[in-house]
Structures are given as C-alpha cells and as structure tokens.
N, C-alpha and C positions, 0 to 999 in steps of 0.2 A: 830867354830860355826859361822853361817852367821849373819850379822848385819841387823835387820829389820827396822832400822830408815829410810832408804832411800825408803822403801815401804810405811810406814805410813805417811810420810810428805806430799805427794800429796793429800791424803784424807783429812788431817787436813786443808790444804790450801783451798780445795773446800768448806768445811764446813764454814771456816772463811769468804770466799767471799760471800757465800749465806746469812750468818748471817748479814754481813754488808749491803747487798742489801735490806734485809728485814727491817732492822733498818731505812735505807734511805727512803723506801717506806712509812713506818709508820710515819716517821717524815713529809714527804710530805703531806700525807693525813691529819695529825693533823693540819698542817699549813692551808690547804684549809678549813677544818671544822671551824677553829678558825676565819676565815674571812667570814663565812656564805656560803661557796661554797659547791659543791657536787663533790667529787673526781671521782665519777662514771658517771658524766654527759656525758662523751664522748660516752657512750654506746647508747645514744639517737641520735647519729649522723646518717645522711642519710646512712652511710656505713653499719649500722646494721638494716636498714629497708628493708622490702621486697616490697610488692605492696601496695600503699596507695589508700584508697577509696576516694569517693568524699568529705568526711568529714575530711580527713587528717589522719585518723587512719590507722594502718598498719595491714595487715593480710598475712598469708602465702598462696601463690597462690596454693600450692599443697593441702591445706586443705580447699579451698574455696568450699561452698556447691554447689551441682549440681542444675541446673535450676529446678524450681518447676513446676509440671504439675497438674492442678486441676482435681479432679474427679467429677463424677455426685453428689456424696454425699456432696462434698465441695460446689458446686454451689447451691444445694438445701438448705443447711444451710445458705448460704449467702443471698438467696432470702428472708428468714424469718427475716432478720435483715438489710435490705437496708435503707440507708439514703441518701438524696440528698438536698443540699442547707439548711441543718439544719433541714429538715423535714423527717418524716417517709414515705417511699415509699415501704415498705415491701410487700411481696406477701403472701396471705393466701390460705389455702387449698380450699376455695370455688371457687377460680379462676382456679382450676384444672391445676396447673402448670405441664408442661412436660419439661424435660431437656435432651439434648444430648451433649456429649463432644466428639469431633472427630478431631484428628490432632491438629491444633492450632485454632480451632473454638469452640465456645460455643453457642448452640441454646436453647432459652427459649421460651415457648409458654404459654400464659395465655388466659383465657376467661373473658371478661369484660362486664359490663352492665352499662346503664346510658348514660349520655351526651357524644356524640362522640368527642367533642373538649377536654373534660376532659380525655377521654380514650387515645387520641393522646398524650396529655401532660404527663400523668402519665407513659405511655410507654416510651416516650423519656427520662424522668427523671430516670426511672429504668434502661434503657439501659446504660446511662451515669454512674449511680451509680455502676452497676455491672462491667462495663469496668474499672472504677476507683478502685474497689476492687481488680481486677486482677492486675492492674498496681502497686498497693501498695505492692503486693506480688511478684513482679519481673516478672510477666507473661505479659509483654508489647507486646509480639508477637501475643497474642491471639486476635481474633475478636469476638465480641458479636453480634449475630443476634437475635433480639427480635421480636416475632410474636404475635400480639394482635388480638384476635378474639372476635366476639360477642357470645352470649350464644347459638346461633344456628350453630356456626361453620364457619361463614363467616369471612375471614381475613379482619381486619380493617386497619392494618398497619404492615409493616415489616421494621425494621431499622437495619442497620449494622454499628457498630462503633468499630474501633480499640482501644484496651486498651491504646495504646500510645497517643491517641487523646482525652482521657477522660477529662471531666471538672467537677468541684464540684458545679457549679451553672449555671444558664442561662435560657433564655426564650425558648419557643418551636422553634421559627425561628433560634435561635442561636444553639440549640442542633441539629436540622435537618441539619444545615449548616456544623456541625462538622462530620456528618455521612459520611462514605465512599460510602454508597448507602442507599436509602430508597424508599419506595413506599407506598402511601396511597390509600385506596379504594375510589371509587367515593363519597360515602356517607360521609366518614371521611374527605375527601378533601373539600367537600362542607361546612362542619362544621367549618373548620379552614381557609378557603380561605381568609377571611377578614384580616388575619394576614400577608398576603403578601408572603406566602410560595408556592413553587411549589408542584405539586402532586407527583413528583418522581425526583430522582437524582441518577446519577451513573448507574452502571449495575444492572440488576434485581436481587434482593436478592434471594439466593438459599438455598436449604435444604442440609443436610450433604452429600447426595449422588450426589449432583451437579445439581439436577433438580430444576426448577424455582418454587418459592413459589406460589401456585395457589390462585388468588383472585377471589374466587367463590362467587356467591350470593345464600344464603339459601332460600328455598321456603317459610319459615315462620320464622320471628324473634322470635316467641314464641314457635317454634317447639322444638323437642328433640335435645339435643346436638349432633353435628356431631362428627365424629372421628377426632382425632388430625391430622393435616397435617404432623406432624413429624412421624406419624406411617403409613402414606400413601405415603411416598416418593418413587419415582421410578415408580409410577402408575399414571393413569389419575385421579387425585383427583377430577376433576370437573364432572366426569360422574355420571349419575343417578344410583340408586341402581338397577333399572330395566335393566341396561346394563350388570349386572352380578357381583355378589360378590362371593368370594370363602371363604370357612371355612377350617381352618387348625388347627391342634393341635401342641402345642409347649411344649416340656419338657426340663427343665433345671435341670441337674443332677450333683450335687457336692458331691455325696455320697462317692466317692473315698477318700475324705479327711474329711469325717464326716459332710459335709455341707447340707446333705439331698437332696431331689428331689421333684420337684413340676411340675404340668402340667396345661395348660390352653388351651381353645379353642377360637380362635379369628377369626373375619370376616374382610376381606380385599378386596380392589378393585382388579379386575383381573389384573394380571401382577405384583403383589406385590412380593417382594423377601424374602428370608430367614431372612435377616436383618430387613426388615419391620415387619415381623411376630414377631421377638424377641422384638422389640420396642413396638409393640402393646400389649404385655403382661403387660406392665407397670413396668417391672423389671428395675433396674438401670443398665446402660450399659456404659462402657468406650470403645471407639473405635478410631482408627486412619485411616486416608485416606492414601492409598499407591498407587503405580503405578498399582497394581493388583486389586484394589478395597478396600473396607473398611475391616480392620482387627479388630476383637473384642479381646480386651486384658483383660477385666474384666466384670463379670456379678454378680450382687447382692453383690458387694464388694469383691468377690473372684477373685484375679488377677493372671495373668500368673507369673511364677517363684516364687510364694510364697511357693511352696512345691518342690523345685528343679529347676535347670536351664531348664529342658525340660517340666515342668508342664505348663498347659494352657488349653484353650477351643477348642474343635473341634466339628463339627456338622455332622449329617447324615440326609438324607431325605428318609423316608420309609426304613430305615435300611441300605442304601447305602452311602458310602463315596463320597462326591462331591469334585472334584478337581478344585474348583474355589472359589472366594470370596463369602461370604454370601450375599453381595450386588449385585452380578452378576447372581445369580441363581433364576429364577422366579418359583413360586409355582403354583400348580394346586389344584383344589378343592379336599378336602379330604386328602391332603398330611400330613404326620406326621414328624415333625422336632424334632430332639433331639440334645441338646447341652450337651456335657459331658466334665467334667474336668478330664484331664489325668495327670498322674505324671511321665510318661516315654514315 
C-alpha cells in the first residue's frame, strides 16, 4: 500500500502559510485602526486615479460624457429664463423670437419697441446671458448672434459673442467690446453714441447661410411686421415686395414613425432656398453647416438616427429628389417642397 503522507504534507503547508499571512494582515490592520489610521488609504494614491478634473476629482476618461449640442428647443427654453447681472432679461412671445441652431452657431431674432438705447442695452445683456448659459453647459465653442429688430422689421442691432467670452455683468460699452463682431443701425447708433461706442466692430455679422445680415429701413415704423431676416437668408432681403415674391408650399411628413404630417404656404423673396422655406414655416429646425451646404438633422424635435442608424430627413421639390443641399437649391413660385422622415 502506498503512503499518502508525502502527498498531503505540501497542501497542509500551503494552508498554514496562508493562515499565518492572514493573521499578520489582520494584526497590521488592527494596529493602524488603533492609532486612528486607515489601512486602505493607499488606494487613494495617484497610482489609482485616472484623469483629474479642474476641481481635483477623478473620473474615468472612457466614461466621460460626449460634448453637449444645444437644440432649438433648448435655446427657446433658455430665452424664457435669461438673467444678467442679477436681473431678468428673458424674452417673451410678444417679441416674436426666432431661433436657428446651425453647426457651432446660435442665431436669435427678436422684435423690440420703445427707446432705442434701451433696445441696444437689453440686446447686449441677452447676448451675454445666452452665451454664458451655453458656456455653463460646456458649449464654449458656440457663438451667439443676436438680431434685434423694430416692430416693422428693420434691424436695429446685430451682435456676435463667443460663449467663451461671456460675462455675467457689464455696461453696454463693455459688452460691445467683448463681442467678436457687432453692427448698429444708424438710428440705434445715434441713440447710444453719447456712450463713446463705435457703430460697428469686426466683420459684418452673418446669417446661418453665410449671407450678411441686412440693415434695411422699413417704410413705416408703424407698419405691419416684416418677415424675419432668418427666414429670408440667401435672398435679397432689402428688395421691395414689388420686385417679386414667390409663394411655395412646404410639407413636413413624419408619418413613417407616427409623428404626423403638416403643410404650410409661405411667401418668400425671389431666390429663396428650400432651407429658407422650411424656416419660414416657423417649425423648429436643427441644422449644421457642412462643406456641401446646410444639413438638416432634426425638424420639430424629430432627429436623425432616432429610429435606426439610417433614419433621417430628406426633401423633394415637385416630387423630384434634389441632389444638393437644401440651402443651395433656389425655389420658384408655386414649387411644392416635401420633407419626409425616412427609416431606411
């Protein structure tokens, strides 16, 4: 019969060593606790940290959130709750606010009445407040362009401010100095010239399609409200109606995913594009500027890829597919534009 003692002894030796090590660790921990220490403090060493933020806390770089991109709905909500210098500078519906988000830019247009110097100041405060709101959410790469008009549609002021340069208070001269670009109308400049500000600074403020914001003069300050310059981009916004307006129909169809369908007829200046017509309907739009033109990623809150990787918006004109950007295709009177949400 074989002797098993020589097979069992090594196993007993391993167990005895492990038990001795455990007893030693327990004794070491007990000694540190007895002196008020933390035996696990070594785990807070830099060796166990990943990436530290500005406040010194640690987070895993692989789980860091993606950069935030504002939507039209986000901006519209922010406008209703703007504060600057401890005061309320929010925008109400009577000012007919219009919003466009495109690429890394946010455009806001409002209609104001009353004293022109006050209109310039409130617009500058709102520009800074919205830029600060974006910066607080990590969107410092965005630029706010604020367009203030009078009730007849004449542009009073256009201000461009990078979110990274936003301030929480300041006078009108200080706020204008912080702008990357701005321009005041002749009437608005006359009202604030005593403050020692220039009428313009930097390059001319532009619309989402790259065209210059038109500083037109309305025929009557008490006349009917003119169309938004944000809906006239890409056309000669300063032309008279007698020079020719076009009327087109626009349908937005999200029925493929149960979002329904709606249509509108809009009047635009000759030369307006498919993108201009979409904005003229007043529906919320998210878009980005690309090398090929403006790309529409969401309409009425329904965004691309919400219903599959290939889902998104496409458009036709008079039933024909157009192989160019919506901002590059000019419309003719009577055209029928259809935006459809596709899932494949």
